[in-house]
N, C-alpha and C positions, 0 to 999 in steps of 0.2 A: 210577216211579209218578207219576201226574198230580198237579200242584200247582195250588193256588188262591192267588191273592194278594188280600189283604183290606186296604184302607186304613181308618184309623180303627178298628183292630181291638181296642183296649185296653178298650173298654167299650160298653155299650148295644147297639144293633142290630148293629154291626160284630162285636163279641165273640160275640153269639148266632149270627150267620151263620157265623163261623169254626167254632164248635162243631157246627153243623148239617152243614157240609161235611166236617169230620173224621169225624163219625158215618157219613157216606155214603162214606167211604173215600178222601178226598183228603188229601194232605199239604198243609201250610199255609206261606205266607209272610205274616207278620204285620207291619204297619207302623203306627206311631202315635208320639206324642211320649213317652209314659210307658214307660220301659224296664222298670220293676218290674212294671207291670201286664201288659205283653207277656210277660215271662218267666214270670209266674204262669200266664197263659193257655197258653203253650207247654207248661209242665209238666202242666197239666190235660189237654191234648190227648194228650200222650204217655202219661199214666197211664190215662185213661179209654178212649181209642180206639186206642192203639198206633200213632199216626201221627206222622210227622216234622213239626216246626214250627220254622221259623227266624224270628228277629225282627230288625227294624231300627227303632231309635228315632231319629226325625228329625222336624223341623218341616216338615210337609207344605205349609205355606203359603209356605215360602221359594221364591223364583223358580226356583231350580235343582232343586227337590225331585223333579220328575217324572223328569228326566234321571238323578239319583242313584238313585232307586228302580228305574228300568228297568235301569240297569247292574248294580245289586245282584241283581236278579231273574235276569238272564241268567247271572250268576255262580253262582247257586244251582241252577238247573235248566234243561234244554232241553226240559222237558215241562210248560210252563205251559198249563193247560187252562181256567182261569177267572180273570177279572179282576173284582174287586168294587170299584167306586168308591163307597165309603161315607163317607169323611171329609167333614165339613162341619159348619156350625153356623149359628145364626140370631142376629140382633140385634133386640131389641124396643125400639121407641121411634120418635119422629118423625124422619124423614130428616134435616132440617136441624139437629136437636139432637144427633144421634149424631156421634161423631168420624168424619171422612172417612177417615183412615188405617185405622181399625178396620173400617169398612165395606168398604174396598178389600181388606183382608186376608181378609174373609169371601168376597168375590167371587173372590179368587185360589183359595181352597180349594174353594169350591162349584162353580166353573165351569172355571177355567183348568187346575187340576190334573187333573181327570178327562179333559179334552180332550187335554192333553199326554201324560198317561200312556197313554191309549188309543192315541194315534198312535204312541208309542214302542214299545208292546208288541204291536201288531197283527201285525208280522212273526213274532214268536214264537208267537202264537196260531194263526197259519196253518200252523205246522209240526206240529200234532197233528191226529189224525183228526177230532175234534169239540171245539169250544171255545165258551166263553160269556163274555159281558160283562154284568155287572149294575150298573146305575146306580141309586143310591138318591136319589130325589127326595122329594116330599111332596105331600099333597093340596093344599097351598098353591100347587102348580104350576098348578092349574086356575082360579085367579082372582086378581085383585089383592087384597092384604091390607093395608089401612092399618095402620100401626105395625109391620108386617113387610114393608114395601114391597120392599126390595132382596132380602131372603131369598126371598120368593115369586117375584120376577122371576128370581132365579138358578135356582130349581127348575123354573120354566117353561122356561128355556133348556135345562136338562139333559133334561127330558122331550122337548122338540122335537129336540134333538141325538140322543137315543137312537132316536127313530123314524126320523129321516132316515138315520142310520148303519145301522140295521137293514135298511132297504130297499136301501141300497147293497151290503150284504153278503149279500143274500138267496140268492144262488147260491153262496156260499162255505161254508166249514166253521164259520164263526163266527156264533153267534146272539146278538142283543142284546135285553136285557130291561130295563125300567125299573119299579121299584116305588115307589109313592107312599103311604107310611104317613100316617096321621093322628096324633093325639095318642098318644104312646107313653111308657111309664114309663122314661125315661132321664134323663140330666143335661141334656137340651136346654134346658129352661126355665130352669135355673140359669145356664147359659152364655149364654143370650139376655138375661138380666137381667130376667126376668119376676117380678113380685111374688108373694107367697104367695097372695093372693086369686085371681089369674088361674091359678096353678098348681093350686089346689084345684078350680077350675071344670074345667080340662082333665083332671084326674085322674078325674073322674066318667065320662068316656068313653074313657079311655086303654086301649090294648092293651099287653100285655107285649112286651118286646123279643123274647122267645122265640117268641111267636105270630107276630110280624111276620117273624122270620127263617125260620120253617118255611114260611110262605106264600111268601117270597122264593125260597128254594132250590127248593121244589117247582115253582113257576112257571118259574123259570129253566131247570131241567133238562127241563121240558116244552116249552120253546121259546116261552113266551108273550111277547107284545109289551109289554103293560102289566099290572101287578098293583096293585090297590087292596085291601089287606087289611081285612076287617071290613065288615059289612053297612052300618053307619051311614056309614062313609067312602065306600063305593060310591055310596050314595044321594046324599050331599051333593055328591060330585064330579059325579055325573050331572046333578044339578039345575042346576049352573052353566052347562050348555049350553042349558037351557030357560028360565031366569029372566033378565030383563034385567040387563046387567052392573052398572048403577047400583044396582040393588036388592041384588045379591050383595055389592057393596062396602059398602053401607050395613049389611047384616047382619054382615059380617065386622068392620066398624068397631065395631058395637055390642058384639061379643064382646071385642075387644082394647082399643079405645081408652078405654073407660070406666074401665079400671084404671090409666091413665097418671097 
């Protein structure tokens, strides 16, 4: 049976994507730091959908994580059909005031891990009739965001990488998709260090992780290049190509910086 590998699968969008894929008949390889949460998810997948689910608890920001995950994956199956690069997080605050090591850790997880894991697993993906790669970016990929400067830059990188790789693989069996969610009801804001007031503002327009995951998996299997779930997110991302960059940055700063 075909397998799907999901990074950052223990919670939020990653967890919801894993459940969507199980519902559609895929067995799962689940990777994140929390072994307890992964084990609970694997049990749920087996109980609800009668699919196999194997778990690997590891720190995906470690420099050798991609190599270890790729080796583990090839040990579990020779039928890898989907790679979901979901693991990632943001840091909220002024660049010069945030810890440099912590920001570098974020960049390792948001950019270097998906690149290394994709490179390591493409040979396996080429061995099945049809394969898919899903990279989880953000609507922040479409503009610079003061107080989320490096996070937005890392997601812009992931979006650009996805489109370039998609073109390179267009005559192959592997389809590449990038989804860019907006505000979503996950633990992202807590992990980013956002205050209660900012979180309350974001919650007014947040989508559920389940809605994002359904859009992601539906678009992925349909072979879409880019997915922006939610009408408001589509409109805001589209406007960034029409409005002067300076104005877009001023608007973004007005949303995020006033809570610093």
